[in-house]
N, CA and C atoms as a LAMMPS dump frame, in Angstrom:
ITEM: TIMESTEP
0
ITEM: NUMBER OF ATOMS
360
ITEM: BOX BOUNDS ff ff ff
-5.0000000000000000e+02 5.0000000000000000e+02
-5.0000000000000000e+02 5.0000000000000000e+02
-5.0000000000000000e+02 5.0000000000000000e+02
ITEM: ATOMS id mol type element x y z
1 1 1 N -7.662 -12.659 -13.863
2 1 2 C -6.848 -11.562 -14.38
3 1 3 C -5.371 -11.902 -14.187
4 2 1 N -4.591 -11.729 -15.218
5 2 2 C -3.145 -11.894 -15.122
6 2 3 C -2.533 -10.507 -15.276
7 3 1 N -1.889 -10.028 -14.224
8 3 2 C -1.323 -8.683 -14.276
9 3 3 C 0.104 -8.717 -14.817
10 4 1 N 0.554 -7.558 -15.267
11 4 2 C 1.889 -7.406 -15.828
12 4 3 C 2.768 -6.624 -14.85
13 5 1 N 4.065 -6.628 -15.132
14 5 2 C 4.991 -5.831 -14.314
15 5 3 C 4.609 -4.355 -14.371
16 6 1 N 4.202 -3.898 -15.545
17 6 2 C 3.801 -2.488 -15.683
18 6 3 C 2.577 -2.176 -14.816
19 7 1 N 1.593 -3.064 -14.798
20 7 2 C 0.408 -2.841 -13.956
21 7 3 C 0.796 -2.805 -12.477
22 8 1 N 1.691 -3.697 -12.072
23 8 2 C 2.14 -3.703 -10.676
24 8 3 C 2.853 -2.388 -10.358
25 9 1 N 3.741 -1.952 -11.248
26 9 2 C 4.475 -0.699 -11.025
27 9 3 C 3.527 0.497 -10.989
28 10 1 N 2.534 0.51 -11.867
29 10 2 C 1.552 1.597 -11.858
30 10 3 C 0.756 1.61 -10.569
31 11 1 N 0.417 0.418 -10.055
32 11 2 C -0.339 0.364 -8.81
33 11 3 C 0.511 0.908 -7.66
34 12 1 N 1.777 0.514 -7.589
35 12 2 C 2.661 1.018 -6.521
36 12 3 C 2.807 2.539 -6.642
37 13 1 N 2.956 3.055 -7.85
38 13 2 C 3.038 4.506 -8.035
39 13 3 C 1.761 5.192 -7.541
40 14 1 N 0.607 4.587 -7.817
41 14 2 C -0.66 5.125 -7.318
42 14 3 C -0.732 5.077 -5.802
43 15 1 N -0.192 4.017 -5.221
44 15 2 C -0.154 3.886 -3.758
45 15 3 C 0.679 5.016 -3.156
46 16 1 N 1.87 5.244 -3.702
47 16 2 C 2.74 6.301 -3.179
48 16 3 C 2.054 7.66 -3.301
49 17 1 N 1.418 7.909 -4.437
50 17 2 C 0.688 9.17 -4.624
51 17 3 C -0.418 9.312 -3.577
52 18 1 N -1.191 8.25 -3.374
53 18 2 C -2.299 8.298 -2.421
54 18 3 C -1.799 8.429 -0.988
55 19 1 N -0.7 7.763 -0.658
56 19 2 C -0.153 7.855 0.706
57 19 3 C 0.32 9.275 0.984
58 20 1 N 0.9 9.924 -0.027
59 20 2 C 1.353 11.309 0.145
60 20 3 C 0.184 12.261 0.312
61 21 1 N -0.877 12.056 -0.456
62 21 2 C -1.99 13.005 -0.459
63 21 3 C -3.049 12.698 0.591
64 22 1 N -3.245 11.437 0.897
65 22 2 C -4.364 10.92 1.707
66 22 3 C -5.723 11.41 1.184
67 23 1 N -5.761 11.776 -0.082
68 23 2 C -6.991 12.233 -0.716
69 23 3 C -7.88 11.018 -1.007
70 24 1 N -9.144 11.051 -0.585
71 24 2 C -10.033 9.912 -0.834
72 24 3 C -10.106 9.487 -2.303
73 25 1 N -10.033 10.439 -3.237
74 25 2 C -10.081 10.083 -4.656
75 25 3 C -8.83 9.314 -5.077
76 26 1 N -7.673 9.711 -4.553
77 26 2 C -6.437 8.995 -4.873
78 26 3 C -6.461 7.588 -4.289
79 27 1 N -7.007 7.45 -3.093
80 27 2 C -7.101 6.13 -2.457
81 27 3 C -8.101 5.264 -3.22
82 28 1 N -9.222 5.856 -3.628
83 28 2 C -10.239 5.114 -4.389
84 28 3 C -9.714 4.683 -5.759
85 29 1 N -8.715 5.373 -6.282
86 29 2 C -8.143 4.995 -7.572
87 29 3 C -7.364 3.688 -7.488
88 30 1 N -6.941 3.298 -6.262
89 30 2 C -6.121 2.085 -6.134
90 30 3 C -6.779 0.973 -5.331
91 31 1 N -7.83 1.279 -4.572
92 31 2 C -8.521 0.266 -3.767
93 31 3 C -9.953 0.079 -4.251
94 32 1 N -10.383 -1.165 -4.294
95 32 2 C -11.764 -1.49 -4.637
96 32 3 C -12.695 -1.024 -3.517
97 33 1 N -13.947 -0.805 -3.863
98 33 2 C -14.948 -0.376 -2.873
99 33 3 C -14.999 -1.343 -1.696
100 34 1 N -14.859 -2.641 -1.962
101 34 2 C -14.892 -3.646 -0.901
102 34 3 C -13.485 -4.169 -0.572
103 35 1 N -12.463 -3.36 -0.892
104 35 2 C -11.076 -3.758 -0.663
105 35 3 C -10.758 -3.963 0.812
106 36 1 N -9.662 -4.666 1.033
107 36 2 C -9.186 -4.931 2.389
108 36 3 C -7.728 -4.522 2.49
109 37 1 N -7.356 -3.995 3.655
110 37 2 C -5.964 -3.651 3.937
111 37 3 C -5.614 -4.206 5.309
112 38 1 N -4.624 -5.102 5.32
113 38 2 C -4.173 -5.751 6.556
114 38 3 C -2.692 -5.456 6.729
115 39 1 N -2.312 -5.074 7.937
116 39 2 C -0.923 -4.684 8.178
117 39 3 C -0.448 -5.249 9.505
118 40 1 N 0.678 -5.918 9.437
119 40 2 C 1.283 -6.482 10.65
120 40 3 C 2.596 -5.781 10.918
121 41 1 N 3.005 -5.523 12.107
122 41 2 C 2.461 -6.026 13.365
123 41 3 C 1.392 -5.131 13.977
124 42 1 N 0.83 -4.213 13.216
125 42 2 C -0.093 -3.216 13.759
126 42 3 C -1.519 -3.705 13.915
127 43 1 N -1.787 -4.948 13.562
128 43 2 C -3.124 -5.526 13.708
129 43 3 C -4.191 -4.67 13.028
130 44 1 N -3.83 -4.137 11.876
131 44 2 C -4.754 -3.327 11.097
132 44 3 C -5.594 -4.241 10.221
133 45 1 N -6.885 -4.061 10.271
134 45 2 C -7.801 -4.772 9.378
135 45 3 C -8.86 -3.773 8.947
136 46 1 N -8.535 -3.04 7.883
137 46 2 C -9.476 -2.072 7.346
138 46 3 C -10.211 -2.737 6.201
139 47 1 N -11.512 -2.906 6.368
140 47 2 C -12.34 -3.583 5.375
141 47 3 C -13.277 -2.556 4.751
142 48 1 N -13.193 -2.403 3.441
143 48 2 C -14.017 -1.435 2.729
144 48 3 C -13.266 -0.133 2.516
145 49 1 N -13.575 0.525 1.411
146 49 2 C -12.88 1.742 1.028
147 49 3 C -12.983 2.833 2.09
148 50 1 N -14.15 3.01 2.688
149 50 2 C -14.299 4.055 3.711
150 50 3 C -13.365 3.824 4.887
151 51 1 N -13.233 2.587 5.337
152 51 2 C -12.34 2.274 6.459
153 51 3 C -10.879 2.498 6.071
154 52 1 N -10.535 2.166 4.835
155 52 2 C -9.162 2.379 4.373
156 52 3 C -8.849 3.871 4.337
157 53 1 N -9.755 4.669 3.805
158 53 2 C -9.556 6.122 3.757
159 53 3 C -9.383 6.67 5.169
160 54 1 N -10.272 6.296 6.09
161 54 2 C -10.162 6.782 7.474
162 54 3 C -8.83 6.372 8.102
163 55 1 N -8.423 5.128 7.871
164 55 2 C -7.166 4.644 8.427
165 55 3 C -5.971 5.419 7.9
166 56 1 N -5.947 5.646 6.591
167 56 2 C -4.835 6.391 6.009
168 56 3 C -4.812 7.826 6.524
169 57 1 N -5.973 8.45 6.587
170 57 2 C -6.019 9.834 7.056
171 57 3 C -5.609 9.938 8.525
172 58 1 N -5.886 8.922 9.312
173 58 2 C -5.48 8.928 10.722
174 58 3 C -3.96 8.842 10.873
175 59 1 N -3.283 8.359 9.836
176 59 2 C -1.821 8.23 9.886
177 59 3 C -1.099 9.357 9.153
178 60 1 N -1.837 10.37 8.785
179 60 2 C -1.239 11.47 8.021
180 60 3 C -0.057 12.098 8.755
181 61 1 N -0.103 12.157 10.074
182 61 2 C 0.991 12.77 10.823
183 61 3 C 2.288 11.955 10.751
184 62 1 N 2.213 10.692 10.328
185 62 2 C 3.424 9.885 10.147
186 62 3 C 4.353 10.519 9.124
187 63 1 N 3.794 11.302 8.224
188 63 2 C 4.557 11.849 7.112
189 63 3 C 5.298 13.137 7.465
190 64 1 N 5.128 13.632 8.68
191 64 2 C 5.775 14.877 9.073
192 64 3 C 7.287 14.753 8.902
193 65 1 N 7.891 15.753 8.322
194 65 2 C 9.326 15.739 8.091
195 65 3 C 9.72 15.104 6.779
196 66 1 N 8.776 14.45 6.104
197 66 2 C 9.043 13.845 4.807
198 66 3 C 9.359 12.364 4.891
199 67 1 N 9.305 11.699 3.745
200 67 2 C 9.567 10.27 3.666
201 67 3 C 9.839 9.868 2.225
202 68 1 N 10.421 8.7 2.066
203 68 2 C 10.65 8.117 0.751
204 68 3 C 10.263 6.647 0.802
205 69 1 N 10.038 6.066 -0.371
206 69 2 C 9.75 4.641 -0.46
207 69 3 C 10.483 4.074 -1.664
208 70 1 N 11.412 3.172 -1.404
209 70 2 C 12.124 2.458 -2.461
210 70 3 C 11.624 1.023 -2.451
211 71 1 N 11.446 0.455 -3.647
212 71 2 C 10.841 -0.872 -3.701
213 71 3 C 11.347 -1.657 -4.907
214 72 1 N 11.114 -2.956 -4.844
215 72 2 C 11.379 -3.833 -5.98
216 72 3 C 10.284 -4.887 -6.048
217 73 1 N 9.943 -5.25 -7.259
218 73 2 C 8.955 -6.289 -7.505
219 73 3 C 9.617 -7.646 -7.285
220 74 1 N 9.007 -8.486 -6.47
221 74 2 C 9.554 -9.815 -6.199
222 74 3 C 8.988 -10.874 -7.13
223 75 1 N 7.66 -10.849 -7.308
224 75 2 C 7.029 -11.877 -8.131
225 75 3 C 5.617 -11.453 -8.505
226 76 1 N 5.113 -12.073 -9.554
227 76 2 C 3.714 -11.935 -9.966
228 76 3 C 3.168 -13.336 -10.146
229 77 1 N 1.975 -13.558 -9.616
230 77 2 C 1.297 -14.843 -9.785
231 77 3 C -0.172 -14.553 -10.091
232 78 1 N -0.517 -14.535 -11.37
233 78 2 C -1.902 -14.263 -11.759
234 78 3 C -2.317 -12.854 -11.408
235 79 1 N -3.266 -12.73 -10.48
236 79 2 C -3.797 -11.426 -10.08
237 79 3 C -3.1 -10.854 -8.848
238 80 1 N -2.007 -11.488 -8.425
239 80 2 C -1.334 -11.11 -7.178
240 80 3 C 0.149 -10.849 -7.443
241 81 1 N 0.676 -9.821 -6.778
242 81 2 C 2.11 -9.56 -6.866
243 81 3 C 2.668 -9.263 -5.479
244 82 1 N 3.997 -9.424 -5.347
245 82 2 C 4.675 -9.167 -4.079
246 82 3 C 5.77 -8.132 -4.307
247 83 1 N 5.899 -7.239 -3.335
248 83 2 C 6.854 -6.142 -3.376
249 83 3 C 7.649 -6.134 -2.086
250 84 1 N 8.952 -5.919 -2.217
251 84 2 C 9.818 -5.662 -1.055
252 84 3 C 10.186 -4.194 -1.117
253 85 1 N 10.032 -3.489 -0.013
254 85 2 C 10.324 -2.067 -0.015
255 85 3 C 10.911 -1.595 1.298
256 86 1 N 11.389 -0.356 1.267
257 86 2 C 11.861 0.312 2.473
258 86 3 C 11.213 1.687 2.517
259 87 1 N 10.441 1.916 3.578
260 87 2 C 9.87 3.23 3.834
261 87 3 C 10.788 3.95 4.803
262 88 1 N 11.298 5.11 4.398
263 88 2 C 12.214 5.883 5.235
264 88 3 C 11.52 7.182 5.645
265 89 1 N 11.129 7.235 6.911
266 89 2 C 10.43 8.401 7.452
267 89 3 C 11.402 9.205 8.305
268 90 1 N 11.51 10.478 8.002
269 90 2 C 12.447 11.331 8.738
270 90 3 C 12.152 11.324 10.235
271 91 1 N 10.883 11.314 10.619
272 91 2 C 10.507 11.374 12.041
273 91 3 C 10.362 9.996 12.684
274 92 1 N 9.923 8.996 11.927
275 92 2 C 9.617 7.674 12.507
276 92 3 C 10.745 6.663 12.383
277 93 1 N 11.618 6.848 11.403
278 93 2 C 12.664 5.862 11.15
279 93 3 C 12.378 5.07 9.887
280 94 1 N 13.114 3.988 9.716
281 94 2 C 13.035 3.183 8.496
282 94 3 C 12.34 1.857 8.776
283 95 1 N 11.585 1.401 7.765
284 95 2 C 10.821 0.173 7.895
285 95 3 C 10.993 -0.683 6.649
286 96 1 N 11.409 -1.949 6.842
287 96 2 C 11.363 -2.933 5.768
288 96 3 C 9.91 -3.327 5.574
289 97 1 N 9.476 -3.419 4.329
290 97 2 C 8.094 -3.782 4.009
291 97 3 C 8.064 -4.99 3.095
292 98 1 N 7.08 -5.834 3.297
293 98 2 C 6.723 -6.875 2.346
294 98 3 C 5.243 -6.701 2.081
295 99 1 N 4.893 -6.49 0.811
296 99 2 C 3.492 -6.333 0.422
297 99 3 C 3.104 -7.496 -0.461
298 100 1 N 1.92 -8.022 -0.234
299 100 2 C 1.301 -8.975 -1.145
300 100 3 C -0.029 -8.342 -1.544
301 101 1 N -0.162 -8.051 -2.836
302 101 2 C -1.279 -7.264 -3.349
303 101 3 C -2.06 -8.094 -4.367
304 102 1 N -3.361 -8.222 -4.142
305 102 2 C -4.239 -8.894 -5.099
306 102 3 C -5.145 -7.841 -5.727
307 103 1 N -5.131 -7.783 -7.057
308 103 2 C -5.935 -6.802 -7.786
309 103 3 C -7.209 -7.436 -8.326
310 104 1 N -8.25 -6.621 -8.417
311 104 2 C -9.485 -7.095 -9.034
312 104 3 C -9.415 -6.89 -10.546
313 105 1 N -10.492 -7.184 -11.239
314 105 2 C -10.505 -7.079 -12.703
315 105 3 C -10.359 -5.639 -13.201
316 106 1 N -10.619 -4.658 -12.329
317 106 2 C -10.477 -3.249 -12.7
318 106 3 C -9.096 -2.698 -12.363
319 107 1 N -8.206 -3.553 -11.809
320 107 2 C -6.857 -3.117 -11.458
321 107 3 C -6.762 -2.428 -10.115
322 108 1 N -7.847 -2.499 -9.344
323 108 2 C -7.82 -1.933 -7.988
324 108 3 C -7.532 -3.048 -6.995
325 109 1 N -7.007 -2.654 -5.857
326 109 2 C -6.617 -3.64 -4.853
327 109 3 C -7.837 -4.246 -4.172
328 110 1 N -7.938 -5.559 -4.247
329 110 2 C -8.973 -6.288 -3.516
330 110 3 C -8.487 -6.612 -2.116
331 111 1 N -7.204 -7.022 -2.018
332 111 2 C -6.624 -7.356 -0.711
333 111 3 C -5.159 -6.931 -0.708
334 112 1 N -4.784 -6.163 0.319
335 112 2 C -3.39 -5.805 0.573
336 112 3 C -2.994 -6.424 1.903
337 113 1 N -1.925 -7.218 1.86
338 113 2 C -1.335 -7.77 3.082
339 113 3 C 0.065 -7.185 3.183
340 114 1 N 0.339 -6.493 4.303
341 114 2 C 1.603 -5.796 4.459
342 114 3 C 2.243 -6.173 5.789
343 115 1 N 3.531 -6.456 5.718
344 115 2 C 4.318 -6.707 6.931
345 115 3 C 5.36 -5.6 7.019
346 116 1 N 5.448 -4.972 8.192
347 116 2 C 6.411 -3.882 8.441
348 116 3 C 7.354 -4.321 9.549
349 117 1 N 8.626 -4.096 9.336
350 117 2 C 9.627 -4.379 10.367
351 117 3 C 10.51 -3.15 10.495
352 118 1 N 10.506 -2.551 11.677
353 118 2 C 11.343 -1.375 11.897
354 118 3 C 12.804 -1.797 11.826
355 119 1 N 13.593 -1.007 11.095
356 119 2 C 15.02 -1.257 10.984
357 119 3 C 15.696 -0.518 12.124
358 120 1 N 16.363 -1.231 12.957
359 120 2 C 17.002 -0.612 14.136
360 120 3 C 18.433 -0.248 13.829
């Protein structure tokens, strides 16, 4: 699968929607049933949609006070794209993000690799 900039942007928009809602249906719209989500430095390795849903719902309190996410597309290589972003949480602070996202043939995430660095 060769993805387009529009597909990458739509996936990120779906991610933001799902992160805000933590609704299992919204998460399932962007992650494959056997998807993986890995996040550093938090040593997160959620394998499978159920684990991803549980992980996201466990972090719902991170959103208290509100948050924003600004991002830019860095590159696309076949079925994989990279995003640089900044998550700004009113209660937690700001985090530089680097995402590397591989999509399956249905446009859902097969593997998400995310690096977070708190901005001091």
